[in-house]
C-alpha positions as CSV (number, residue, x, y, z in Angstrom):
1,X,1.2,-67.8,-157.2
2,X,4.1,-68.8,-155.0
3,X,4.6,-65.2,-154.0
4,X,0.9,-64.9,-153.1
5,X,1.0,-68.1,-151.1
6,X,4.1,-67.0,-149.3
7,X,2.5,-63.6,-148.4
8,X,-0.6,-65.3,-147.2
9,X,1.5,-67.6,-145.0
10,X,3.4,-64.7,-143.6
11,X,0.2,-62.9,-142.8
12,X,-1.2,-66.0,-141.1
13,X,2.0,-66.4,-139.0
14,X,1.9,-62.7,-138.1
15,X,-1.7,-62.9,-137.0
16,X,-0.9,-66.1,-135.0
17,X,2.0,-64.4,-133.2
18,X,-0.2,-61.4,-132.3
19,X,-2.9,-63.7,-130.9
20,X,-0.3,-65.6,-128.8
21,X,0.3,-62.6,-126.5
22,X,-0.6,-62.6,-122.9
23,X,-4.4,-63.4,-122.6
24,X,-4.7,-61.1,-119.6
25,X,-4.2,-57.9,-121.7
26,X,-6.1,-56.6,-124.7
27,X,-3.8,-55.4,-127.4
28,X,-6.1,-52.5,-128.4
29,X,-6.8,-50.9,-125.0
30,X,-4.2,-52.2,-122.6
31,X,-7.0,-53.3,-120.2
32,X,-6.3,-56.3,-118.0
33,X,-8.6,-59.2,-118.7
34,X,-10.2,-60.9,-115.7
35,X,-12.7,-63.7,-115.7
36,X,-14.8,-64.0,-112.5
37,X,-17.3,-66.7,-111.6
38,X,-20.5,-65.8,-109.7
39,X,-24.0,-66.9,-108.9
40,X,-26.4,-64.7,-110.9
41,X,-27.9,-62.8,-107.9
42,X,-26.5,-60.7,-106.2
43,X,-22.9,-61.4,-107.1
44,X,-23.5,-61.5,-110.9
45,X,-25.4,-58.2,-110.8
46,X,-22.8,-56.5,-108.6
47,X,-20.1,-57.6,-111.0
48,X,-22.2,-56.3,-113.9
49,X,-22.4,-52.9,-112.3
50,X,-18.6,-52.8,-111.9
51,X,-18.1,-54.0,-115.5
52,X,-20.5,-51.4,-116.9
53,X,-19.6,-48.4,-114.7
54,X,-16.2,-48.8,-113.1
55,X,-14.0,-51.4,-114.7
56,X,-12.9,-49.5,-117.8
57,X,-11.6,-46.6,-115.8
58,X,-9.8,-49.0,-113.5
59,X,-8.2,-50.7,-116.5
60,X,-10.0,-54.0,-116.2
61,X,-11.7,-56.0,-119.0
62,X,-14.1,-58.0,-116.8
63,X,-15.8,-61.1,-118.0
64,X,-18.5,-62.7,-115.8
65,X,-19.3,-66.4,-115.9
66,X,-22.5,-67.3,-114.1
67,X,-23.1,-70.6,-112.2
68,X,-26.3,-72.1,-110.8
69,X,-24.8,-74.2,-108.0
70,X,-22.3,-73.7,-105.2
71,X,-19.6,-76.2,-106.1
72,X,-18.9,-75.5,-109.8
73,X,-17.4,-72.0,-109.3
74,X,-14.7,-73.4,-107.0
75,X,-14.0,-76.3,-109.3
76,X,-13.7,-73.9,-112.3
77,X,-11.4,-71.6,-110.3
78,X,-9.1,-74.5,-109.1
79,X,-8.9,-75.8,-112.7
80,X,-7.8,-72.4,-114.1
81,X,-11.0,-71.6,-116.0
82,X,-11.5,-68.6,-113.7
83,X,-9.2,-66.0,-112.3
84,X,-11.5,-65.4,-109.2
85,X,-15.0,-66.0,-108.0
86,X,-17.6,-64.2,-105.8
87,X,-20.5,-66.1,-104.2
88,X,-19.3,-67.8,-101.0
89,X,-18.4,-67.3,-97.4
90,X,-15.1,-68.4,-95.8
91,X,-16.6,-71.3,-93.9
92,X,-17.9,-72.8,-97.2
93,X,-14.5,-72.1,-98.8
94,X,-12.6,-73.8,-96.0
95,X,-15.0,-76.8,-96.2
96,X,-14.5,-77.0,-100.0
97,X,-10.7,-76.9,-99.7
98,X,-10.7,-79.6,-97.0
99,X,-12.9,-81.9,-99.1
100,X,-11.3,-81.2,-102.5
101,X,-7.6,-80.8,-101.7
102,X,-7.6,-77.3,-103.2
103,X,-5.8,-74.2,-102.0
104,X,-8.3,-71.4,-102.7
105,X,-8.1,-68.3,-100.6
106,X,-10.2,-65.3,-99.7
107,X,-8.9,-62.0,-100.9
108,X,-11.5,-59.5,-99.4
109,X,-14.8,-59.4,-97.5
110,X,-17.5,-57.9,-99.8
111,X,-21.1,-58.3,-98.6
112,X,-23.4,-60.3,-96.3
113,X,-26.3,-61.9,-98.0
114,X,-28.4,-62.6,-94.9
115,X,-29.9,-66.1,-94.6
116,X,-33.7,-65.8,-94.1
117,X,-36.5,-68.0,-92.8
118,X,-39.3,-67.6,-95.4
119,X,-42.9,-68.7,-95.3
120,X,-46.0,-68.5,-97.5
121,X,-48.3,-69.5,-94.7
122,X,-47.4,-67.6,-91.6
123,X,-46.2,-64.1,-90.8
124,X,-44.1,-64.6,-87.7
125,X,-42.1,-67.5,-86.1
126,X,-44.5,-67.6,-83.3
127,X,-47.3,-68.5,-85.8
128,X,-45.5,-71.7,-87.0
129,X,-47.7,-74.5,-85.8
130,X,-46.5,-77.5,-83.8
131,X,-45.1,-80.1,-86.1
132,X,-44.4,-77.6,-88.9
133,X,-42.1,-78.7,-91.6
134,X,-39.0,-76.5,-92.2
135,X,-36.7,-77.0,-95.2
136,X,-32.9,-76.5,-94.7
137,X,-30.0,-76.2,-97.1
138,X,-28.4,-79.6,-97.4
139,X,-24.7,-78.5,-97.6
140,X,-23.0,-78.7,-94.2
141,X,-21.9,-75.1,-93.7
142,X,-25.2,-73.6,-94.7
143,X,-27.2,-76.2,-92.8
144,X,-25.3,-75.4,-89.7
145,X,-25.8,-71.7,-90.4
146,X,-29.6,-72.3,-90.8
147,X,-29.7,-74.1,-87.4
148,X,-28.0,-71.2,-85.8
149,X,-30.6,-68.8,-87.3
150,X,-33.4,-71.0,-85.9
151,X,-31.8,-70.9,-82.6
152,X,-31.5,-67.2,-82.7
153,X,-35.2,-67.1,-83.4
154,X,-36.0,-69.2,-80.4
155,X,-37.3,-72.1,-82.4
156,X,-34.6,-74.7,-81.3
157,X,-31.7,-75.1,-79.0
158,X,-28.4,-76.7,-80.1
159,X,-26.0,-78.7,-77.9
160,X,-23.1,-76.7,-76.4
161,X,-19.8,-77.0,-78.2
162,X,-21.0,-78.5,-81.5
163,X,-18.8,-77.6,-84.4
164,X,-19.7,-76.8,-88.0
165,X,-17.4,-79.5,-89.3
166,X,-19.1,-82.2,-87.2
167,X,-22.8,-81.8,-86.4
168,X,-26.2,-83.4,-87.2
169,X,-29.8,-82.7,-86.6
170,X,-29.5,-84.9,-83.5
171,X,-27.5,-82.0,-81.9
172,X,-30.8,-80.2,-81.5
173,X,-31.5,-80.6,-77.8
174,X,-34.7,-78.7,-77.5
175,X,-37.4,-78.4,-80.2
176,X,-40.5,-77.1,-78.4
177,X,-42.7,-76.9,-81.5
178,X,-41.5,-80.4,-82.6
179,X,-40.5,-79.0,-86.0
180,X,-39.8,-81.5,-88.8
181,X,-36.8,-80.8,-91.0
182,X,-36.2,-81.5,-94.6
183,X,-32.7,-81.2,-96.1
184,X,-33.0,-79.8,-99.6
185,X,-30.5,-78.6,-102.2
186,X,-30.0,-74.9,-101.7
187,X,-31.1,-74.0,-105.2
188,X,-34.4,-75.8,-104.7
189,X,-35.4,-74.1,-101.4
190,X,-37.5,-71.3,-102.9
191,X,-39.5,-73.9,-104.8
192,X,-39.9,-76.0,-101.6
193,X,-41.9,-73.2,-100.0
194,X,-45.0,-74.6,-101.9
195,X,-44.7,-77.8,-99.9
196,X,-43.4,-76.9,-96.5
197,X,-44.4,-74.5,-93.8
198,X,-41.1,-72.5,-93.9
199,X,-37.7,-72.7,-95.5
200,X,-34.3,-71.3,-94.7
201,X,-33.2,-69.8,-98.0
202,X,-29.8,-68.3,-99.0
203,X,-30.1,-64.7,-100.2
204,X,-28.9,-65.3,-103.7
205,X,-31.6,-67.9,-104.3
206,X,-34.3,-65.8,-102.5
207,X,-33.5,-62.8,-104.7
208,X,-33.4,-65.0,-107.8
209,X,-36.9,-66.3,-106.9
210,X,-38.1,-62.7,-106.3
211,X,-38.7,-63.3,-102.6
212,X,-38.8,-60.1,-100.7
213,X,-36.7,-60.2,-97.5
214,X,-38.7,-57.4,-96.0
215,X,-42.1,-58.9,-96.8
216,X,-41.7,-62.7,-97.0
217,X,-39.0,-63.4,-94.4
218,X,-40.2,-64.1,-90.9
219,X,-36.6,-64.3,-89.5
220,X,-33.4,-62.7,-90.8
221,X,-29.7,-63.2,-90.0
222,X,-28.0,-60.3,-88.5
223,X,-24.8,-58.7,-89.9
224,X,-22.9,-58.0,-86.7
225,X,-20.5,-60.8,-85.8
226,X,-21.5,-63.0,-88.7
227,X,-18.7,-65.1,-90.2
228,X,-20.8,-65.6,-93.3
229,X,-19.8,-62.5,-95.3
230,X,-19.2,-63.4,-98.9
231,X,-15.7,-63.0,-100.1
232,X,-13.8,-62.5,-103.4
233,X,-11.8,-65.7,-103.7
234,X,-8.9,-66.8,-105.9
235,X,-6.1,-69.3,-106.0
236,X,-3.2,-69.0,-103.6
237,X,-0.9,-68.3,-106.6
238,X,-3.1,-65.4,-107.7
239,X,-3.7,-63.8,-104.3
240,X,-1.3,-60.9,-105.0
241,X,-2.4,-60.6,-108.7
242,X,-2.8,-56.8,-109.4
243,X,-6.0,-57.6,-111.4
244,X,-7.6,-59.4,-108.5
245,X,-6.5,-56.6,-106.1
246,X,-8.0,-54.0,-108.4
247,X,-11.3,-55.9,-108.4
248,X,-11.3,-56.2,-104.6
249,X,-10.8,-52.4,-104.4
250,X,-13.7,-51.8,-106.7
251,X,-16.0,-54.3,-104.9
252,X,-15.4,-52.5,-101.6
253,X,-15.7,-49.0,-103.0
254,X,-18.3,-46.5,-101.9
255,X,-19.9,-46.7,-105.4
256,X,-20.5,-50.4,-105.1
257,X,-21.8,-50.1,-101.5
258,X,-24.3,-47.5,-102.7
259,X,-25.4,-49.7,-105.5
260,X,-25.9,-52.7,-103.1
261,X,-27.9,-50.6,-100.6
262,X,-30.2,-49.1,-103.3
263,X,-30.6,-52.3,-105.3
264,X,-31.3,-54.8,-102.5
265,X,-32.9,-52.7,-99.8
266,X,-31.3,-54.7,-96.9
267,X,-31.5,-58.1,-98.5
268,X,-27.8,-57.7,-99.2
269,X,-25.6,-55.8,-96.8
270,X,-22.2,-54.3,-98.0
271,X,-19.2,-54.7,-95.7
272,X,-18.7,-51.3,-94.0
273,X,-15.6,-49.5,-95.5
274,X,-12.6,-49.3,-93.1
């Protein structure tokens, strides 16, 4: 019985030693494990395509962790629960770092999810009635971006020289239709369309709510010159991690660009390859 117990103990110790190897590498395949946080659409779907079609050949064992809001993926990344995330643009990342004391960095530009002005009641911006209510995302970077979109559409004029880090609705100097604005959590904007005349909705939430950018949007953000391209982000310590670099290469590959173009029909725009 003592010999049996000793053998069992040795086996347990051996198993424990094997399991204490580097978590970034699978013993059986040699693939490098990488956990990436993302909002479900489009980032999660793009990562799923890579996981299913490209990751194995590239030597990655990709795990995707989905989030429903915009702050949790950065918190999880900063706390070491993730190796990288994909869902945000650099202005949002910079604002998060400034307010949280984190040192997260952008690794590569991946795609633009154009912000859109959506409406269930009118077909063009010109059809918006005087006094119409427009819902805006309530986080600072996306609200500023939404106001720029409305300005591009000729609906409002913003004061010269205002900065994304310090602005308010009072910086609207001209509002010919006397639009009323409601600040709403970004995830709730599609639902708000039942109660307002129009809403500026981020592409990921628009896609998740099955809003069609080509049919339902009355104004869309343009790619050229936009600083709001979504990036693959990680910690400063992991910026040169070969696993993250490999994922960045896959995300900017011709295969992924073709997938984005086919899957989203202009609702998401891949960054042109250099």
